[in-house]
N, C-alpha and C positions, 0 to 999 in steps of 0.2 A: 551367564557370567560375562561373555564377550560383549553382548549388547549393553550390559550395565557399564562395562569399562569404556565402551565407545561413547555412551551418553555422558559419562562423567568427564571424558576428555573434551567433548563439545561444551559442557557446562563451564569447564575451566577456561576454555578459549573465550567464551562469551564474557566471563567474569574479567578476564584480562583486558578485553576490548572495552568493557564498561569502565574499568579503572583508568584506562588511557583517555577515554572521552571525558571522564570526570576531571582528570588532571589537566586536560588540554587548555582550557581558558587561562589557567594560572602559569602554564609553561610557555605557551606561545601567545605573545601579546599582539594578536592580530585581530582587529575588529572585523575585517572583511571575512576571514576564515571562520570566525565565530558565527557571523550571520549566515554564511554559506552552510555551515554544519547544521544550524538551526533549521534552515530550509530543507536540508536533506532529511532531518528527523521528521519534519512535517509530512513530506511527500513519501517517506517510508511508511508512515501510518496509513496514508491514502492507498499506497500500492499493496500493503498487506490486506486492506479491506477488499481490494479488487481480487486478490489472490484467493480469498474465501469463495468468491463467485467462480472465477475461472479455473483455479487450480484444484479446488477441493470439491466443487459441485459440477463443474463443467458448463457453467453458464457464461455466455459472452454477452456483456451489456455495453451498449453505446451511450447510456444515459447516466452513468455513475456520477458525473459532475453535478447533477441536480442535488444530490445529498451533500456534497462538498459545499455547494453554493448555499444551501439551506443553513448549514452550520455557520458559514461566513457571514451571511446577512443577519442571522439571528443574533450573533454576538455583536456585530457592528451596530445594529439598530438599537439594541438594549443599552450598550455602552454610550451611544450618542444621545439616547433619550434620558437616561438616569445618570446619577453620579457614578463616574467610572471607578468603582471600587473592586476589590478582589471578590467580594460577595456577589456583586452584580455580574462579574465575569464568569464565576462558577455557575450562577443561575442561568446566564445566557447559553453556556455550554449545555446545561440540562434541557433548556427549552429547545435548542437545536437538535439534541438527541431525540427528544420526544417527538418533535415534528418529523424528523427524518425516519424514525421508527414507524410512525403512522403512515407516512407517504410510501415507504418501502413495503409496508404490509399490504396496502391496497393496490399498489402497482404490481406487487408480486402476485396477488390473487387474480388480477386482470390479465397479466401477461405471461405468467409462467406455465399456463396451459398450452402455450404455443411452443413450437419447436425451433431450435437453432436460429437461423437468420430472421425468421418471422418475429421471434422474441426480441432479437437485437434491434431490429428496425423500429419496433413499437416503443421500446425504451428510449430510442433516439427521438422519436416523435414526442413522447411525454416530456423529455428533458427540454426539447425545443419549445414546447408550450410554456413551461415554467420560465424559460429564458425570455420569452415574449412578455410574460406577466411582469418579470423584473424590469424589463425595458419600459413598459407602459405605465407602471405604477409609480410614477415619478414623485408623488407626494411622500412616499416611504423610502424608495430605493434611489431616487435622483437619477434613474435611468442609466444610460451609457456613461454619463459624466461621473457617476459615483459620488462618494463623499468621504471626507476624512473624519476621524473621531479620536477622542482621547482614550488611551489605554490606562489601566491602573498605574499609579505612580511607582509601584514596586517594579514594574516592567520597564521603567526608563533605563535601568541598568540592564544592558543586553545579556550580561552573564547570568543574571537571575532568570530571565526568560529562557535562556539556553538550557539551564538546569530544569526548568519547568517542563519544557518540551521533551528533553531527554527522559525525564521521569515518566511522562505520558507514553513515550515510545516503549520503554521497558515494560511498563504495566500492561499496555495493549498487547505487546508481543507475548508476554507470559500468559495472559488471559486467552488469546487466540490459540496459542500452542496447546493449552489445556482443553480448549473447545474442540480442536481438530483431533486430539488424541482421545476424546471421550467417545462413548458408544454412539452418540449422535453424530459426531464427526466421522466415525467409521461408516455410518449409513450414507452420509453425504458422498464419501469416496466411492461407495458402492453405486450410488446414483450416477456419479460421473462415469464409472466404468461400464455399467450396463443398467440403465434405468428400467428397462422392461423386466429383466430378471429380478431386480430389487422389488419391483411392484408385485411380481408373482410370488415373492416370499412373504407378502402380507403387509409390506410397508407402504404407507400413503406418501408416495414420493413428492407430491405437490406440497404437503405440509412441511417436509424437510427443506424443500427448495425455498419456500417462503421464509422459513427460519433463517436460512443462509442469507437471503436477501435483506432481511431485517438487521442481522448482525453486521453485514457489510455496510449497509446504509448508516447505521449508528456510528461505526468507527470512522467512516468517511466524513460524517458531520463534525466529529471531534477534530479531524485534520483541518476542515474548513474554518472552524472557530480559531484554532491556533494560527492558521495562515492569515486571517484577517487582522489579528492582533499584531502579528509580526510586521505587517505593512502599515498598520494604522489607517488603512484605506480599503475600500471595497467598491467594486463596480460589477457590471454584468459579466466580465471576463471570468469570474469564478464559476460560472455555469456554462462556459463555452466548451465546445467539443475538444479543444486542446487539452483540457484537464483530464478528460477520460482517456485520450490517446496517450498522454504522459503516463498515467497509471497503467495502461495496457502495455506500453513499451517497457516500463520498469519491471513489470511482472515477467514478461517474456525474456528480456535480456538477463535478468537475475536468475530465473528458474521458476517455472510454474509448479505450484503445489509444494513449496518448500518453506514458506514464510520468511526464511532468511534471504532467499533469492530476491524478493522485492526490495529489501533493504540494500542489497548489493547493487541492484539495478538502479535504484534512486541515486546512489553514490556515483555510479558511472555517468548517468545522464546529467545530473546537476553539475558535476565537475566539468564534463564535456561542454555543456552549455556555457558555463562561467568562463572557462579558459579560451574557448573558441571565440566567443563574443569579445573577450578582452584582447585577443590577438588582432581583431579587426581594427583596433585603434592604431596599431603600429604597422600592420601589413595589409595593404588593400585587397590582396587575394582572399583574406579571411572575412571580407565584408559579406560574402555569401556563406557565412559559417554554417548555415543550415544544411548546405550540400555536404560539407565535411561531417556534420553530425549524422546525416543519412548514411555516409560511407562507414562510419563507426558502427552504426546499427547493422548494416549488411554484414560487416566482418564478424560482429558478435554472433549473428545468427548462423553464419557459415561455419565458424570454428567452434561455436558452442550451441549446437542445435537444441539441446535441452536446457539452455540457459547456462550462465556461468556456474552457479552453485549446483544445478542439476547435472551438468556435465562432469563436474568434479566428483560428485557423489557417485555417478555412474562409473567413472574410471576407478574409484576406490573399490566399488562393489566388484567390478571385473577383476581387479588385481587380487582381491581377497578370494574370489572363487577360483582363480588360477592357482593361487597358493595352496588352497585346500585340495585341489585336484592333484597338484604335485606331491603333497604330503600323502594323500591316499594312494597314489601310484607308488611312492617310495615304500610305504608300509606293505603293499601287496608284493613288491619285489623282495622285501626282507622275509616275508612269510614263505615265498617260493624258495628262496635260498635255504631257509632253515628246514623246510620239509625235504 
């Protein structure tokens, strides 16, 4: 009963936040904040995809940006080649998802047999290989220069695109939450906690890790497609290591293995980057804003070792256990007095 009440309270909180985000474009007439929130939603999707790997399966990948880049290039190339309609946009997302699913499947089969840092370095190498392909295949990608393209006319209104990305975020969150709460998701958590023991119980852990890799790659591809349309421009930076590091930092700062944590982490990082870079225009000391951003990250890790959401949930759990202990102690005292 208590668990049900807790879940219902969380659902009410999520519903209130969703109502606020839905009403925001109509209440606050700020184009800058609308665009910033749209970027936060996109990177929240990317960070949640990384949390499936790191938080629920225990896989550290340095090549996650390749799936983000596949989605971005898939959408940009198709919208640039064909008439930029909503149908082509949806089809480009589907193409990016299929390609990312195939790549993540084969990369998973090749790399997930390796352990810890060996796997991480090999994913970095494969991602670097795809980055070189994007740089050299100039007839399609235009190399480092990149290219602009037209988005569907309906997305000329930033508010429409805002709601489109928000809807994608909500749908992805609900689907991933269902995924991690399913029996398959429980096996992934078991793999994270003790892969050897999970294997001894009869589970083929490699299969489950590949499934996790495919799910993460597909979701990252969706984020890449939305990111490309938000900029109306794409170049090789969508496959750069910076994208993977951003997803990693968002996941760690927000809280690994929570799904909500990566969303909170993306809010913290995107707002910090936006306002610190904005302060550089008025105060010369903030021209090296990346240093202050690093300080924020250090403080977040020091004061929230489990991430912001993870630390809050841990504190709530400790408080509830202490309250239960005090209730148990009080009941024992009452029994002693009555006897």
